[in-house]
Backbone as CSV, one residue per row, in Angstrom:
resi,resn,N_x,N_y,N_z,CA_x,CA_y,CA_z,C_x,C_y,C_z
1,MET,7.173,40.506,-10.684,6.702,39.847,-12.317,5.346,39.716,-12.312
2,LYS,4.834,39.410,-13.226,3.418,39.274,-13.474,3.063,37.694,-13.077
3,ASP,1.722,37.648,-12.708,1.491,36.209,-12.073,0.690,35.586,-13.047
4,ILE,1.055,34.953,-14.085,-0.075,34.561,-15.212,-0.773,33.238,-14.735
5,GLN,-0.184,32.472,-13.968,-1.264,31.429,-13.178,-2.522,32.324,-12.299
6,SER,-1.867,33.413,-11.633,-3.337,33.972,-11.152,-4.305,34.957,-12.470
7,GLN,-4.262,34.720,-13.602,-4.895,35.481,-14.407,-6.351,35.077,-14.100
8,LYS,-7.336,35.453,-14.607,-8.613,34.813,-14.222,-9.254,34.590,-15.444
9,ASP,-9.558,33.451,-15.244,-10.655,32.418,-16.566,-11.819,32.327,-16.570
10,THR,-12.154,32.237,-17.645,-13.635,33.059,-18.543,-13.810,31.935,-19.030
11,ARG,-13.678,30.847,-18.470,-14.341,29.516,-19.256,-15.090,28.371,-18.424
12,HIS,-14.979,28.587,-16.919,-15.783,28.246,-15.649,-15.872,26.797,-15.942
13,VAL,-14.558,26.426,-15.709,-14.449,24.686,-16.091,-13.518,24.684,-14.450
14,GLU,-13.763,23.912,-13.618,-13.569,23.836,-12.581,-12.679,22.309,-12.410
15,ILE,-11.288,22.696,-11.849,-10.558,21.463,-12.426,-10.311,20.600,-10.450
16,GLN,-10.823,19.410,-10.871,-10.688,18.687,-9.421,-9.412,18.512,-8.797
17,LYS,-8.154,17.918,-9.548,-7.075,17.475,-9.386,-5.859,18.247,-10.406
18,VAL,-5.049,18.949,-9.676,-3.927,19.487,-10.685,-2.624,19.565,-9.628
19,GLY,-1.721,19.223,-9.872,-0.156,18.942,-8.982,0.885,18.505,-9.728
20,VAL,1.790,17.613,-9.089,3.186,17.295,-9.604,2.488,15.483,-9.191
21,ARG,2.987,14.543,-10.445,3.408,13.449,-9.663,4.657,12.904,-10.607
22,ASN,5.302,11.635,-10.132,5.968,11.204,-10.353,7.274,12.117,-9.323
23,VAL,7.209,12.393,-8.418,8.386,12.934,-7.720,8.805,11.975,-7.124
24,HIS,10.351,11.921,-6.864,11.158,11.185,-6.122,11.361,11.650,-5.195
25,ILE,11.026,11.720,-3.825,12.033,11.670,-2.322,11.976,11.271,-1.657
26,PRO,13.067,11.359,-0.621,13.704,10.747,0.401,12.473,11.023,1.334
27,MET,11.836,9.807,2.062,10.731,10.188,3.387,11.458,9.411,4.434
28,ILE,10.868,9.541,5.285,11.416,8.889,6.941,10.125,8.083,7.510
29,ILE,9.959,6.577,7.133,9.113,6.103,7.745,9.143,5.029,9.110
30,PRO,8.463,5.156,9.968,8.604,4.906,11.307,8.676,3.578,11.560
31,GLU,8.961,2.621,12.281,9.359,1.107,12.149,8.473,0.638,13.386
32,LYS,7.915,-0.012,13.202,6.697,-0.859,14.607,8.017,-0.846,16.375
33,ASN,9.004,-1.064,15.552,10.507,-1.779,17.081,10.958,0.102,17.434
34,GLY,10.346,0.793,17.085,10.941,2.184,17.640,11.747,3.083,16.538
35,ASN,12.538,2.079,15.738,13.636,2.832,14.731,12.832,3.199,13.543
36,VAL,13.593,3.857,12.445,13.141,3.928,11.277,13.413,3.849,10.329
37,GLN,12.844,3.932,8.852,13.489,3.469,7.517,13.751,4.772,7.382
38,ASN,15.090,4.910,6.101,14.920,5.837,5.183,14.550,5.668,3.880
39,VAL,13.432,5.741,2.997,12.776,5.171,1.946,13.178,6.025,0.686
40,SER,13.201,5.909,-0.361,13.014,6.462,-1.790,11.806,6.285,-1.928
41,ALA,10.748,7.522,-1.709,9.378,7.509,-2.330,8.868,8.040,-3.416
42,GLU,7.751,7.669,-4.000,7.369,8.161,-5.392,5.671,8.439,-5.061
43,VAL,5.543,10.114,-5.205,4.468,11.207,-4.238,4.159,11.780,-5.403
44,GLU,2.776,11.590,-5.289,1.785,12.802,-6.257,0.987,14.037,-5.144
45,LEU,1.166,15.219,-5.589,0.283,16.220,-4.450,-0.638,16.927,-5.524
46,ASN,-1.564,17.032,-5.217,-2.707,17.647,-5.831,-3.490,18.626,-5.559
47,ALA,-4.610,19.462,-5.896,-5.326,20.800,-5.233,-6.313,20.878,-6.071
48,SER,-7.360,20.488,-6.134,-8.482,21.749,-6.749,-8.095,22.593,-7.184
49,LEU,-8.922,23.119,-8.072,-8.710,24.741,-8.882,-9.768,25.162,-8.945
50,ASP,-10.011,26.565,-8.630,-11.433,27.093,-8.686,-11.529,27.671,-10.209
51,SER,-12.440,27.422,-10.475,-13.047,27.338,-12.382,-12.330,28.737,-12.589
52,GLU,-12.261,30.309,-11.498,-12.006,31.581,-11.885,-10.355,31.862,-11.853
53,MET,-9.712,30.590,-11.922,-8.028,30.728,-11.734,-7.722,29.693,-12.791
54,ARG,-6.862,30.464,-13.776,-6.296,29.934,-15.086,-5.468,29.338,-14.296
55,GLY,-4.430,29.155,-13.421,-3.550,27.592,-13.082,-2.989,27.778,-11.614
56,THR,-1.865,26.856,-11.319,-2.164,27.068,-9.706,-0.315,26.603,-10.020
57,HIS,0.085,26.802,-8.587,1.299,27.716,-8.673,2.268,26.151,-8.091
58,MET,2.953,25.247,-8.940,3.257,24.224,-9.146,4.820,24.006,-8.332
59,SER,4.967,25.148,-7.868,6.282,25.320,-6.982,6.394,24.987,-5.925
60,ARG,4.803,25.514,-4.833,4.645,25.320,-4.263,4.399,23.845,-3.254
61,PHE,3.745,23.107,-4.876,4.044,21.745,-4.241,4.977,21.418,-3.922
62,MET,6.640,21.331,-4.843,7.510,21.094,-4.385,8.146,21.798,-3.140
63,GLU,7.768,22.731,-2.940,8.098,23.532,-1.565,7.632,22.443,-0.225
64,ILE,6.837,22.417,-0.418,6.095,21.691,0.825,6.172,20.147,1.062
65,LEU,6.826,19.858,-0.039,7.039,18.085,-0.659,8.871,17.875,0.348
66,ASN,9.718,19.042,-0.356,10.799,19.037,0.135,10.960,19.260,1.853
67,LYS,10.337,20.292,2.260,9.917,20.359,3.464,10.232,19.307,4.202
68,TYR,8.793,18.595,4.108,8.635,17.280,4.610,9.606,15.991,4.452
69,SER,10.135,15.592,3.424,10.877,15.121,3.532,12.233,14.643,4.000
70,LYS,12.037,15.786,5.519,12.754,15.576,6.378,11.950,15.322,8.105
71,ILE,11.264,14.808,7.771,10.517,14.359,8.975,9.657,12.845,8.517
72,THR,10.080,12.443,9.958,9.016,11.263,10.270,7.499,11.389,9.381
73,LEU,6.923,10.521,8.862,5.643,10.549,8.318,5.045,10.105,9.446
74,SER,3.958,10.291,9.297,3.327,9.768,10.613,1.674,10.339,10.001
75,TYR,0.446,10.099,10.892,-0.786,10.410,10.640,-0.596,12.096,10.678
76,GLU,-0.191,12.586,11.439,-0.334,14.013,12.362,0.816,14.984,10.438
77,SER,1.558,14.522,10.489,2.492,15.131,9.397,1.783,14.882,8.136
78,LEU,0.934,13.638,7.504,0.112,13.611,6.521,-1.083,15.066,6.361
79,LYS,-1.473,15.211,7.698,-2.318,15.778,8.003,-1.938,17.242,7.279
80,ASN,-0.747,17.158,8.318,0.019,19.072,7.821,0.357,19.145,6.727
81,ILE,0.650,17.931,6.173,1.229,18.399,4.505,0.157,18.598,3.185
82,LEU,-1.295,17.814,4.113,-2.564,18.058,3.132,-2.988,20.030,3.524
83,SER,-2.971,19.781,4.563,-3.682,21.566,5.442,-2.599,22.875,4.836
84,GLU,-1.287,22.616,4.583,-0.181,23.115,4.337,-0.493,23.704,2.753
85,THR,-0.371,22.713,2.214,-0.939,22.382,0.789,-1.994,22.976,0.393
86,LYS,-3.593,22.897,1.302,-4.597,23.439,1.012,-4.699,25.207,0.790
87,ASP,-3.436,25.437,2.231,-3.845,26.794,2.251,-3.228,27.670,1.625
88,ALA,-2.347,26.968,1.202,-1.172,27.506,0.152,-1.747,27.841,-1.271
89,LEU,-2.350,26.836,-1.636,-2.671,26.932,-3.173,-4.232,27.627,-3.063
90,LYS,-5.154,27.892,-2.451,-6.050,28.237,-1.947,-7.317,26.970,-2.305
91,SER,-7.450,25.891,-2.521,-7.975,24.941,-2.792,-9.233,24.438,-1.928
92,SER,-9.994,23.522,-2.071,-11.220,23.469,-1.458,-11.172,22.051,-0.987
93,SER,-10.058,21.530,-1.929,-9.728,20.228,-1.911,-8.088,19.394,-2.283
94,VAL,-7.966,18.986,-1.540,-6.139,18.632,-1.626,-5.955,16.675,-1.649
95,SER,-4.986,16.480,-2.147,-4.564,14.804,-1.596,-3.430,14.521,-2.490
96,MET,-2.973,13.060,-2.022,-1.687,12.700,-1.922,-1.675,11.066,-1.815
97,ASN,-0.675,10.998,-2.618,-0.428,9.263,-2.958,1.060,8.986,-2.905
98,ILE,1.534,8.425,-1.214,2.642,8.245,-1.758,3.026,6.376,-1.953
99,LYS,3.817,6.280,-1.870,4.470,4.658,-2.541,5.725,4.558,-2.331
100,PHE,6.385,3.548,-1.858,7.958,2.884,-1.469,8.063,1.643,-1.119
101,ARG,8.980,0.750,-0.972,9.672,-0.282,-0.628,9.859,-0.462,0.310
102,TYR,9.122,-1.364,1.234,9.650,-0.913,2.687,9.813,-2.605,3.199
103,TYR,11.298,-2.603,3.895,12.004,-3.669,4.012,11.710,-4.580,5.415
104,ILE,11.419,-5.688,5.343,11.162,-6.514,6.591,12.043,-7.543,6.586
105,GLU,12.731,-8.070,8.441,13.572,-8.961,8.211,12.817,-10.190,8.400
106,LYS,12.958,-10.896,7.801,12.063,-12.619,8.237,13.290,-13.766,8.647
107,GLN,12.892,-14.637,9.513,13.444,-15.922,9.178,13.155,-17.299,8.807
108,ALA,14.040,-17.441,8.165,13.681,-19.301,7.198,13.185,-20.325,8.417
109,PRO,12.438,-20.516,8.300,11.078,-21.890,9.653,12.213,-23.062,9.845
110,ILE,13.088,-23.017,9.496,14.190,-24.159,10.045,15.151,-23.784,10.118
111,SER,15.753,-23.827,9.499,17.215,-22.741,9.793,17.545,-21.907,10.314
112,GLN,16.983,-20.970,10.677,15.894,-19.531,11.180,17.173,-18.299,10.470
113,LYS,17.730,-18.618,9.282,18.261,-17.597,8.564,17.398,-16.445,7.815
114,LYS,18.279,-15.252,8.362,17.555,-14.212,8.580,17.819,-13.365,6.719
115,GLY,16.945,-12.500,6.378,16.609,-11.827,5.546,15.849,-11.203,5.603
116,LEU,15.930,-9.723,4.794,14.919,-8.920,4.052,14.246,-9.404,2.926
117,ILE,13.048,-8.763,2.864,11.896,-9.214,2.166,11.685,-7.539,2.060
118,ASP,11.445,-7.191,0.692,10.934,-5.633,0.688,9.374,-5.947,0.233
119,TYR,8.100,-5.021,0.880,6.921,-5.048,0.303,6.552,-3.772,-0.321
120,ILE,6.101,-3.591,-1.174,5.518,-2.166,-1.487,4.109,-1.661,-0.706
121,CYS,4.618,-0.283,-0.238,3.753,0.045,0.648,3.569,1.735,0.125
122,GLY,2.204,2.358,1.068,2.208,3.533,0.482,1.202,4.028,1.296
123,PHE,0.316,5.191,1.480,-0.599,6.163,1.587,-1.431,6.804,0.954
124,LYS,-2.521,6.830,0.922,-3.144,7.698,0.275,-3.957,8.638,1.520
125,ALA,-4.020,10.049,0.954,-4.746,10.541,2.013,-5.257,11.964,1.091
126,SER,-6.173,12.695,1.502,-7.452,13.901,1.247,-7.971,14.563,2.701
127,LEU,-8.021,15.762,2.031,-8.246,16.678,3.050,-9.854,17.267,2.416
128,ASP,-10.334,17.788,2.510,-11.504,18.519,2.258,-12.243,19.013,3.413
129,GLU,-13.357,19.002,3.590,-14.136,19.486,4.991,-13.781,18.537,5.821
130,ASN,-12.867,17.354,5.671,-12.412,16.412,6.577,-11.593,15.585,5.881
131,PHE,-10.517,15.120,7.274,-9.162,14.251,6.782,-9.763,12.614,6.340
132,LYS,-8.499,11.920,5.447,-9.028,10.849,5.426,-7.536,10.040,5.143
133,THR,-7.086,8.941,5.282,-5.526,8.673,5.079,-5.962,7.084,4.800
134,ILE,-5.173,6.828,4.177,-5.516,5.203,3.933,-4.148,4.667,4.146
135,LEU,-3.939,3.151,4.193,-2.446,2.411,4.721,-2.241,1.558,3.206
136,HIS,-1.833,1.630,2.072,-2.025,0.700,0.786,-0.679,-0.443,1.564
137,LEU,-0.883,-1.526,1.026,-0.174,-2.825,1.236,0.220,-3.556,0.211
138,GLU,1.003,-4.284,-0.320,0.919,-5.308,-1.114,2.101,-6.746,-0.827
139,ILE,1.392,-7.743,-0.939,2.009,-9.026,0.314,2.501,-10.226,-1.116
140,PRO,3.634,-10.570,-1.147,3.647,-11.498,-2.079,3.755,-12.985,-1.331
141,ILE,2.821,-13.486,-2.105,2.546,-15.077,-1.273,2.443,-16.296,-2.118
142,ILE,1.978,-17.111,-1.596,2.014,-18.586,-2.583,0.589,-19.300,-2.327
143,THR,-0.116,-19.315,-3.421,-0.954,-19.823,-3.367,-1.023,-21.543,-4.089
144,LEU,-1.772,-22.651,-3.774,-1.932,-23.983,-4.261,-3.177,-24.044,-4.430
145,CYS,-3.120,-24.508,-5.737,-4.853,-24.829,-5.989,-5.595,-25.908,-5.392
146,PRO,-6.405,-25.341,-4.536,-7.224,-27.272,-3.721,-7.870,-27.971,-5.126
147,CYS,-8.139,-27.167,-6.332,-8.622,-28.304,-7.332,-7.854,-29.084,-7.949
148,SER,-6.524,-28.488,-7.883,-5.349,-29.600,-8.636,-5.102,-30.534,-7.738
149,LYS,-4.947,-29.803,-6.774,-4.458,-31.010,-5.628,-5.686,-32.378,-5.400
150,GLU,-6.950,-32.216,-5.390,-7.781,-32.806,-5.339,-8.036,-33.549,-6.499
151,ILE,-7.669,-33.635,-8.095,-7.939,-34.169,-9.052,-6.664,-35.081,-9.255
152,SER,-5.946,-34.464,-8.827,-4.216,-35.040,-9.179,-3.938,-36.041,-8.638
153,GLU,-3.152,-37.089,-9.055,-2.328,-38.666,-8.794,-1.965,-37.807,-7.959
154,TYR,-0.782,-37.183,-7.773,0.667,-36.474,-6.762,0.514,-35.578,-7.699
155,GLY,1.219,-34.387,-6.816,1.178,-32.779,-6.949,0.399,-31.805,-7.016
156,ALA,0.559,-30.996,-7.201,-0.483,-29.811,-7.312,0.117,-28.450,-8.032
157,HIS,-0.367,-28.110,-8.939,0.199,-26.219,-8.988,-0.335,-25.111,-8.180
158,ASN,1.191,-24.724,-7.977,1.388,-23.523,-7.204,1.526,-22.125,-8.003
159,GLN,1.808,-20.947,-7.389,2.507,-19.723,-7.856,2.564,-19.054,-7.372
160,ARG,3.468,-17.734,-7.611,3.393,-16.387,-7.157,1.975,-15.628,-6.687
161,ALA,1.452,-15.323,-5.689,0.208,-14.565,-5.959,0.519,-13.104,-5.040
162,TYR,-0.433,-11.797,-5.291,-0.285,-11.126,-4.232,-1.210,-10.395,-3.779
163,VAL,-1.456,-10.024,-2.829,-2.496,-9.912,-1.445,-2.285,-8.190,-1.864
164,LYS,-3.655,-7.190,-2.321,-2.941,-5.708,-1.783,-4.833,-5.058,-1.274
165,ILE,-4.066,-4.685,-0.548,-5.114,-4.354,0.582,-4.645,-2.836,0.807
166,ASN,-5.714,-1.749,0.793,-6.044,-0.235,1.166,-6.744,-0.323,2.746
167,VAL,-6.325,-0.213,3.521,-7.135,0.288,5.281,-7.250,1.260,5.117
168,GLU,-8.390,2.117,5.330,-8.474,3.667,6.167,-8.078,3.795,7.884
169,TYR,-7.644,4.191,8.281,-7.176,4.397,9.860,-7.529,5.888,10.317
170,ASP,-7.490,5.899,11.573,-7.841,7.382,11.975,-6.644,8.087,12.656
171,ARG,-5.692,7.019,13.212,-4.612,7.618,13.921,-3.445,6.712,14.004
172,ASP,-1.909,7.160,14.884,-1.219,6.089,14.807,-1.210,5.269,15.317
173,ASP,-0.476,4.336,15.312,0.084,2.972,16.794,-0.628,2.257,16.274
174,VAL,-1.430,1.970,15.479,-2.730,0.825,15.155,-2.301,-0.036,14.455
175,LEU,-1.740,0.483,13.289,-2.049,-0.581,12.124,0.116,-0.293,11.797
176,TRP,0.510,-1.416,11.567,2.072,-1.790,11.303,1.911,-2.290,9.736
177,PHE,2.619,-1.933,9.490,3.232,-3.003,8.514,3.413,-4.141,8.715
178,GLU,4.676,-4.066,9.618,4.838,-5.600,10.052,3.812,-6.455,10.642
179,ASP,2.914,-5.880,11.246,1.834,-7.125,11.838,0.957,-7.471,10.500
180,LEU,0.389,-6.613,9.356,-0.351,-6.401,8.494,0.670,-8.233,8.022
181,THR,1.706,-7.658,7.230,2.298,-8.708,6.850,2.570,-10.070,7.031
182,HIS,2.981,-10.010,8.771,3.135,-11.241,9.340,1.737,-12.071,9.102
183,ASP,0.440,-10.994,9.851,-0.910,-12.123,9.965,-1.069,-12.111,8.468
184,ILE,-1.132,-11.715,7.586,-1.519,-12.153,5.946,-1.090,-12.831,5.434
185,GLU,0.589,-12.977,5.546,1.466,-14.249,5.359,0.430,-15.523,6.307
186,LYS,0.217,-15.456,6.986,-0.455,-16.886,7.263,-1.291,-17.811,7.242
187,LEU,-2.145,-16.193,6.308,-3.694,-17.217,5.506,-3.208,-17.593,4.435
188,ALA,-2.211,-16.898,3.825,-1.836,-18.129,2.672,-1.651,-19.634,3.124
189,SER,-1.452,-20.217,1.319,-1.019,-21.439,1.578,1.039,-21.406,1.633
190,GLY,1.284,-20.200,1.602,2.804,-20.580,1.622,3.449,-19.084,1.831
191,GLU,4.350,-18.659,2.195,5.078,-17.519,2.433,6.457,-17.484,1.421
192,LEU,7.140,-16.371,1.399,8.112,-16.490,0.502,9.415,-15.444,1.694
193,TYR,10.701,-15.765,1.677,11.947,-15.730,2.000,12.989,-15.398,1.326
194,SER,13.571,-14.732,1.609,15.362,-14.303,0.902,16.064,-15.745,1.105
195,ILE,16.007,-16.124,1.804,17.209,-17.274,2.238,16.494,-18.175,2.388
196,LEU,16.479,-19.544,1.779,16.185,-20.624,2.038,17.213,-22.042,2.005
197,LYS,17.224,-22.696,2.815,18.035,-23.985,3.161,17.310,-24.796,2.325
198,ARG,17.883,-25.696,2.199,17.506,-27.321,1.718,15.877,-27.337,2.833
199,PRO,16.421,-28.059,4.063,15.166,-27.882,4.890,14.322,-27.148,5.299
200,ASP,14.671,-26.060,4.970,13.516,-24.720,4.815,12.663,-24.915,3.742
201,GLU,13.115,-25.415,2.329,12.464,-25.263,1.224,11.526,-26.455,1.351
202,LYS,12.187,-27.398,2.159,11.215,-28.520,1.832,9.930,-28.618,3.137
203,ALA,10.201,-27.694,4.139,9.207,-27.089,4.966,8.296,-26.275,3.800
204,VAL,8.679,-25.597,3.401,7.666,-24.570,3.068,6.995,-25.151,1.710
205,THR,7.555,-25.934,0.578,6.510,-26.362,0.331,5.851,-27.392,0.437
206,GLU,5.921,-27.892,1.944,5.016,-29.311,2.499,3.940,-28.216,3.065
207,ARG,4.455,-27.225,3.720,3.015,-26.388,4.014,2.481,-25.980,3.191
208,ALA,2.418,-25.731,1.635,2.043,-24.964,0.867,0.805,-26.240,0.445
209,TYR,1.393,-27.131,0.164,0.811,-28.946,0.075,-0.421,-28.781,0.840
210,ASP,-0.100,-28.510,1.796,-0.923,-28.965,3.029,-2.194,-28.081,3.512
211,ASN,-2.033,-26.628,2.718,-2.658,-25.804,2.692,-3.402,-25.119,1.538
212,PRO,-4.044,-25.778,0.519,-4.375,-25.145,-0.316,-5.339,-24.195,0.204
213,LYS,-5.267,-23.153,-1.226,-5.839,-21.793,-0.980,-6.295,-21.434,-2.426
214,PHE,-7.489,-21.302,-2.811,-8.285,-20.478,-4.012,-7.775,-18.720,-3.590
215,VAL,-7.411,-18.275,-4.705,-7.830,-16.605,-5.005,-8.827,-15.815,-3.430
216,GLU,-10.170,-16.532,-4.008,-11.301,-16.479,-3.482,-11.401,-16.736,-1.656
217,ASP,-10.344,-17.699,-1.110,-10.254,-18.320,0.240,-9.264,-16.833,0.650
218,ILE,-8.475,-16.506,-0.165,-7.199,-15.298,0.215,-8.110,-14.259,1.060
219,VAL,-9.258,-13.667,-0.145,-10.079,-12.089,-0.067,-10.861,-12.996,1.349
220,ARG,-11.323,-13.590,0.934,-12.395,-13.757,2.340,-11.525,-14.141,3.793
221,ASP,-10.372,-14.968,3.912,-9.526,-15.051,4.983,-9.156,-13.709,5.303
222,THR,-8.864,-12.674,4.668,-8.079,-10.883,5.165,-9.753,-10.372,5.451
223,THR,-9.928,-10.246,4.779,-11.679,-9.794,4.792,-11.888,-10.304,6.342
224,ILE,-12.351,-11.200,6.596,-12.337,-11.227,8.464,-11.176,-11.054,9.063
225,TYR,-10.359,-11.121,8.824,-8.704,-10.435,9.469,-9.063,-9.182,9.867
226,LEU,-9.054,-8.552,8.977,-9.361,-6.835,8.801,-10.319,-6.394,9.710
227,LYS,-11.371,-6.796,9.049,-12.883,-6.785,10.409,-12.546,-6.675,11.524
228,SER,-11.656,-7.430,12.033,-11.299,-7.562,13.618,-10.060,-6.890,13.841
229,ALA,-9.685,-6.154,12.826,-7.986,-5.420,13.215,-8.550,-4.411,14.039
230,GLU,-7.888,-3.959,14.997,-7.808,-2.896,15.446,-7.731,-1.372,14.706
231,GLY,-7.982,-0.109,14.529,-7.737,0.736,13.890,-7.907,0.937,12.497
232,ALA,-8.785,-0.321,11.904,-9.535,-0.946,10.598,-10.541,-0.208,10.787
233,ILE,-11.044,0.971,9.910,-12.344,1.613,9.546,-13.013,0.961,8.300
234,ASN,-12.577,1.027,7.442,-12.839,0.953,6.344,-11.649,0.019,5.418
235,PHE,-12.102,-1.039,4.344,-10.481,-1.485,3.392,-11.197,-2.021,2.502
236,ASP,-10.124,-2.251,1.455,-10.453,-3.115,0.171,-9.099,-3.863,0.143
237,VAL,-9.718,-5.412,-0.286,-8.890,-6.136,-0.602,-9.327,-6.763,-1.574
238,GLU,-8.085,-7.309,-2.510,-7.611,-7.790,-3.805,-6.330,-8.918,-4.026
239,CYS,-6.665,-10.198,-4.346,-5.504,-10.923,-4.540,-5.609,-11.546,-5.855
240,GLU,-4.528,-11.508,-6.665,-3.900,-11.485,-7.791,-3.105,-12.888,-7.792
241,SER,-3.049,-13.645,-8.648,-2.479,-14.796,-8.754,-1.609,-14.843,-10.130
242,GLU,-0.690,-15.045,-10.244,0.101,-15.194,-11.814,0.520,-16.751,-11.926
243,GLU,-0.577,-17.504,-12.919,-0.704,-18.266,-12.815,0.302,-19.723,-13.694
244,SER,0.599,-20.544,-13.382,1.620,-21.447,-13.764,1.097,-22.327,-14.484
245,ILE,-0.411,-22.488,-14.845,-0.607,-23.676,-15.874,-1.555,-22.779,-16.709
246,HIS,-1.273,-21.103,-16.505,-2.627,-20.870,-17.406,-1.755,-19.129,-18.170
247,ASN,-1.983,-19.326,-19.292,-1.260,-18.005,-19.682,-2.600,-16.422,-19.188
248,HIS,-2.920,-16.674,-18.055,-3.648,-15.637,-17.795,-3.462,-15.334,-15.949
249,ASN,-4.038,-14.122,-15.620,-3.821,-14.519,-14.285,-5.283,-14.791,-13.725
250,ALA,-5.601,-14.998,-11.856,-6.801,-15.270,-11.616,-6.815,-14.443,-10.438
251,PHE,-7.903,-13.438,-10.220,-8.112,-12.351,-9.091,-9.392,-12.432,-8.398
252,ALA,-9.929,-12.450,-7.363,-10.397,-11.982,-6.345,-10.801,-10.489,-5.593
253,TYR,-11.358,-9.680,-5.131,-11.921,-8.593,-5.020,-13.160,-8.317,-4.095
254,VAL,-12.395,-7.667,-2.652,-13.578,-7.441,-1.473,-13.643,-5.938,-1.425
255,ASN,-14.331,-5.036,-1.644,-14.376,-4.023,-1.131,-15.574,-3.901,0.272
256,PHE,-15.233,-3.557,1.436,-15.737,-3.270,2.597,-15.398,-1.790,2.954
257,GLY,-16.399,-1.504,1.803,-16.459,0.466,2.485,-15.668,1.622,2.205
258,ILE,-14.808,1.003,1.644,-13.757,2.214,0.668,-14.222,2.860,-0.309
């Protein structure tokens, strides 16, 4: 059959990224305890296209993704996916984004009732002359306003906030979702749980009241933590608060070399 995609193009425009997006496939994610989670991932896989080539071969992206959906995701398997894509498409650079919900069991602080919390997690990876991979994590937290607490005779406004981090790393077994969520949640005014009995609710709200934080405090404390985290090369941090007494959100952002 005639290969239309491989026709020569005369417009002399190189395309930096062409590929597939909103691909939903099963993937296997390793847990710190040695088990694995089977997740439904949303994936983008793309490649650069030479100025002399009319089109790419979209089916090759899907063939590679389906092949690796049966393999536990790791630093090496991410590298292999991109290397195989780069060779198959004859591209100078390739990249991919993977996003999924990852479940971690947490115990309520007083009753010790166990429940699952889901976190939006993912990986971003790219390959040209060099391979680069980034871990993505979004952590829901509680923030309580220090200003509100200071100026009010009683009470203080608090709200749901989200810490979003992207961390570049260079090998497996150094950064785990379980460790990152546990440590960063401790930097917030309070943590979220799926099951809370009345004694737990009392403990959670009182801890938040005793530990007021601005979004600025959260990103600064998280930056200090990530600077000392083994395996973290570069990173960025954002905290966004869904304000409970305003009709807008507040946010703060730090970029440390990413």
